[in-house]
C-alpha positions as CSV (number, residue, x, y, z in Angstrom):
1,M,6.1,148.0,-18.2
2,I,7.9,144.7,-18.4
3,S,11.2,144.5,-20.2
4,I,11.7,141.4,-22.4
5,Y,14.9,139.5,-23.3
6,C,14.5,137.3,-26.4
7,D,16.0,133.9,-26.8
8,E,17.9,133.3,-30.0
9,D,15.2,131.0,-31.3
10,V,12.7,133.9,-31.4
11,D,12.3,135.8,-34.6
12,I,14.2,139.1,-34.3
13,L,11.3,140.9,-35.9
14,I,9.5,140.5,-32.5
15,K,11.8,143.3,-31.1
16,P,10.5,146.3,-33.2
17,L,6.9,144.9,-33.0
18,L,7.0,144.8,-29.2
19,E,8.9,148.1,-28.9
20,A,6.1,149.7,-30.9
21,K,3.7,148.5,-28.2
22,G,5.9,150.2,-25.5
23,F,8.0,147.3,-24.3
24,K,11.8,147.5,-23.8
25,V,13.2,144.6,-25.7
26,L,16.7,143.1,-26.0
27,T,17.8,140.2,-28.1
28,M,20.8,137.9,-27.7
29,L,22.2,139.5,-30.8
30,D,22.0,142.9,-29.1
31,E,23.9,141.5,-26.1
32,K,26.4,139.6,-28.1
33,M,25.3,136.4,-26.4
34,L,24.5,134.2,-29.4
35,G,25.3,130.5,-28.9
36,T,25.7,130.8,-25.1
37,S,24.0,128.3,-22.8
38,D,20.4,128.5,-21.6
39,I,21.5,129.0,-18.0
40,R,23.9,131.8,-18.9
41,Q,21.1,133.5,-20.9
42,M,18.6,133.1,-18.1
43,N,21.2,134.5,-15.6
44,H,21.8,137.4,-17.9
45,A,18.1,138.2,-18.2
46,V,17.8,138.0,-14.4
47,E,20.8,140.4,-13.9
48,K,19.0,142.9,-16.2
49,E,15.7,142.2,-14.5
50,Y,14.1,141.2,-17.8
51,A,11.4,138.6,-18.5
52,F,12.7,135.9,-20.8
53,L,10.9,135.0,-24.1
54,T,11.5,131.6,-25.6
55,H,10.0,128.8,-27.7
56,N,12.2,126.3,-25.8
57,R,9.6,125.0,-23.3
58,L,11.3,121.9,-21.9
59,D,14.6,123.5,-21.1
60,F,13.1,126.6,-19.6
61,E,10.6,124.8,-17.5
62,R,13.5,122.9,-16.0
63,L,15.5,126.2,-15.5
64,C,12.5,127.8,-13.8
65,A,12.1,124.8,-11.4
66,N,15.9,125.0,-10.7
67,Y,15.6,128.7,-9.8
68,I,12.6,128.1,-7.5
69,N,14.4,125.1,-5.8
70,A,17.5,127.2,-5.2
71,D,15.4,130.1,-3.8
72,K,16.4,132.3,-6.6
73,N,14.2,134.8,-8.3
74,H,13.6,135.5,-12.0
75,Y,11.6,138.1,-13.8
76,G,9.2,135.8,-15.6
77,V,9.6,133.3,-18.4
78,I,7.3,133.6,-21.4
79,I,7.1,130.3,-23.3
80,A,5.5,130.9,-26.7
81,T,4.4,128.4,-29.3
82,R,5.8,129.1,-32.8
83,R,3.4,131.2,-34.8
84,N,3.3,134.2,-37.1
85,V,5.5,136.9,-35.4
86,Y,2.8,139.6,-35.8
87,D,0.2,137.4,-34.0
88,L,2.8,136.5,-31.3
89,A,3.6,140.1,-30.6
90,K,-0.2,140.9,-30.2
91,R,-0.7,137.9,-27.9
92,I,2.4,138.8,-25.8
93,A,1.2,142.5,-25.5
94,R,-2.3,141.4,-24.5
95,V,-1.2,138.9,-21.9
96,L,1.5,141.1,-20.4
97,S,-0.9,144.0,-20.1
98,G,-2.2,142.3,-16.9
99,Y,1.3,142.0,-15.3
100,T,3.9,144.3,-13.8
101,K,7.6,143.7,-13.2
102,E,6.7,142.5,-9.7
103,T,3.7,140.4,-10.5
104,I,5.4,138.5,-13.3
105,K,8.3,137.6,-11.0
106,N,8.9,133.8,-10.8
107,Q,6.0,133.2,-13.2
108,S,6.0,131.0,-16.2
109,L,3.5,132.1,-18.8
110,Y,2.4,130.0,-21.8
111,I,1.4,131.9,-24.9
């Protein structure tokens, strides 16, 4: 099962919704990382081997490209459009059901 690290722009209600579907989920609040830079957040998720969930498409597309260009690995970036948090949790669970920790590595998924 893929573990998910949530950006601070993602509704914190996503955590219990995804945990109920079997995912391990951390938020920036859990990690006391609120207000830190995107690159620091991404590095933290990578250190923990978590996929990163965000609504911040432009910055994280750039970060993913930087990781690839530097021959660094990440554990997936899930870029989600803003929508009802219940619908978002369902979509994330449905899409991630087709991935493992290894197959999501270095992937950018758009949900």
